[in-house]
C-alpha positions as CSV (number, residue, x, y, z in Angstrom):
1,M,26.3,-52.8,42.4
2,N,26.7,-56.5,42.4
3,A,28.5,-59.1,40.2
4,Q,25.7,-60.2,38.4
5,E,24.2,-56.0,37.3
6,N,27.6,-55.9,36.2
7,K,27.2,-58.3,33.7
8,Q,24.7,-57.2,32.9
9,L,25.7,-54.1,32.0
10,V,28.2,-56.2,30.0
11,M,25.8,-58.2,28.9
12,G,24.1,-55.3,27.5
13,A,26.7,-53.6,25.3
14,Y,27.3,-56.6,23.4
15,Q,23.8,-56.3,22.4
16,K,24.1,-52.6,21.5
17,Y,27.5,-54.0,19.4
18,Q,26.0,-56.4,17.6
19,D,22.7,-54.0,16.9
20,M,25.7,-51.7,15.6
21,D,24.3,-49.3,18.3
22,M,28.2,-47.5,18.7
23,D,26.3,-44.7,20.8
24,G,24.9,-47.5,23.3
25,V,27.5,-49.5,23.4
26,L,29.8,-46.2,24.2
27,D,26.9,-45.0,26.6
28,A,28.2,-48.3,29.2
29,F,31.9,-47.1,29.4
30,D,33.0,-44.2,32.0
31,D,34.2,-40.9,30.3
32,D,37.9,-41.7,31.5
33,V,37.3,-45.6,30.2
34,E,41.3,-47.1,29.4
35,C,40.8,-49.6,27.1
36,T,44.2,-51.5,26.0
37,A,45.0,-54.2,23.3
38,E,48.8,-55.4,23.2
39,E,50.2,-52.9,20.2
40,W,51.2,-54.8,17.3
41,A,51.9,-53.6,13.6
42,P,50.0,-53.4,11.1
43,I,46.9,-54.1,13.4
44,P,45.2,-50.5,13.2
45,F,43.8,-50.4,15.9
46,T,45.7,-52.1,18.9
47,G,47.0,-49.9,21.1
48,C,45.9,-47.9,24.6
49,Y,43.1,-45.7,24.2
50,R,42.0,-43.8,27.3
51,G,38.6,-41.8,27.1
52,K,35.1,-42.3,25.3
53,N,36.5,-40.2,22.4
54,E,39.6,-42.4,22.5
55,L,37.2,-45.6,22.2
56,A,34.7,-44.5,19.8
57,D,38.0,-43.5,17.5
58,F,38.8,-47.4,18.6
59,F,36.0,-48.5,17.9
60,T,35.8,-46.5,13.9
61,K,39.6,-48.0,13.5
62,L,38.2,-51.7,14.1
63,H,34.8,-51.4,11.3
64,E,37.0,-49.3,8.7
65,S,39.6,-52.1,8.7
66,Q,37.9,-55.4,9.0
67,D,33.9,-56.9,8.7
68,V,32.8,-59.2,10.6
69,L,32.0,-62.5,9.6
70,R,30.9,-63.9,12.8
71,F,31.8,-62.0,16.6
72,E,30.3,-65.0,19.5
73,P,31.2,-64.0,23.2
74,T,30.6,-67.4,24.3
75,A,30.5,-67.0,28.0
76,F,30.5,-64.4,30.6
77,I,32.0,-64.8,33.7
78,A,31.5,-62.0,36.6
79,E,32.7,-61.5,39.9
80,D,33.2,-58.4,42.2
81,D,34.0,-55.7,39.6
82,R,35.1,-57.6,37.3
83,V,32.9,-59.6,34.2
84,V,35.9,-61.7,31.9
85,V,33.8,-63.0,28.4
86,T,35.5,-65.2,25.8
87,G,34.3,-65.4,22.5
88,Q,35.5,-66.5,18.7
89,G,35.4,-64.4,15.9
90,K,36.2,-64.6,12.2
91,W,36.6,-61.3,10.5
92,R,38.4,-60.4,6.9
93,V,40.2,-57.5,6.2
94,R,39.4,-55.1,4.2
95,S,43.1,-53.7,2.7
96,T,43.8,-57.3,2.1
97,G,41.0,-59.4,1.3
98,R,42.5,-62.1,4.2
99,E,40.4,-63.5,6.6
100,Y,41.6,-64.7,9.8
101,E,39.7,-66.6,13.2
102,S,40.4,-66.1,16.5
103,P,39.5,-66.8,20.0
104,W,39.7,-63.7,22.2
105,V,38.8,-63.0,26.0
106,H,37.6,-59.1,27.0
107,I,38.2,-58.6,30.5
108,F,35.8,-55.4,32.1
109,T,36.0,-53.6,35.6
110,I,33.4,-51.7,36.7
111,R,33.4,-48.9,38.6
112,D,30.2,-46.8,39.7
113,G,28.0,-48.7,37.0
114,K,30.5,-48.2,33.8
115,V,33.2,-49.6,32.6
116,S,36.4,-48.1,33.8
117,R,38.1,-50.5,32.2
118,F,38.8,-52.6,28.6
119,D,41.4,-55.4,28.2
120,Q,41.5,-57.7,25.3
121,Y,43.2,-60.2,24.7
122,A,43.6,-62.2,21.3
123,N,45.4,-64.0,18.9
124,T,47.2,-60.8,17.6
125,A,50.3,-62.6,15.7
126,L,47.7,-64.6,13.9
127,T,46.2,-61.0,13.5
128,A,48.3,-59.4,12.3
129,E,49.4,-62.0,9.7
130,A,45.9,-61.1,7.7
131,F,46.8,-57.4,7.8
132,E,50.4,-58.2,6.0
133,P,50.1,-57.2,2.4
134,L,50.5,-60.8,0.3
135,P,53.8,-60.3,-1.6
136,A,53.8,-59.0,-5.4
137,S,54.3,-62.2,-6.6
138,A,51.2,-64.0,-4.3
139,Q,49.0,-61.0,-5.0
140,A,49.5,-61.7,-9.0
141,A,49.0,-65.6,-8.6
142,A,45.8,-64.7,-5.9
143,A,44.7,-62.4,-9.3
144,P,41.3,-63.4,-10.4
145,G,41.2,-64.1,-14.4
146,Q,45.5,-64.1,-14.5
147,H,47.6,-66.6,-15.9
């Protein structure tokens, strides 16, 4: 595949993601895909995932832990076997109710018409802060109807 075909593959996967067609998303990935996101506690979906089953686990953890309020790819840049996607997002962490916004960058490596590697970069410090439980005093102050 050439760079433009690789770009179309990745763009199609993003469309399927936005349509919540997770089987369609996974179809774009090689059986032996490697997916990485800097590991940072307490973010439940960071780390390294190998193979489609683990990649499916990544997406499950991602969706079970937070609600997507906005997810906007802003640029798709293709060269040789790589596609780089930049974007902006806003999420609400289900366990804390806290929201965060972050720019992100995804780098895809394409081999034989499938994504063989998927690297993710975002503001992990900001994300981790949203996943950290509020101190008990802050929780009491934030509780509705309590003074």
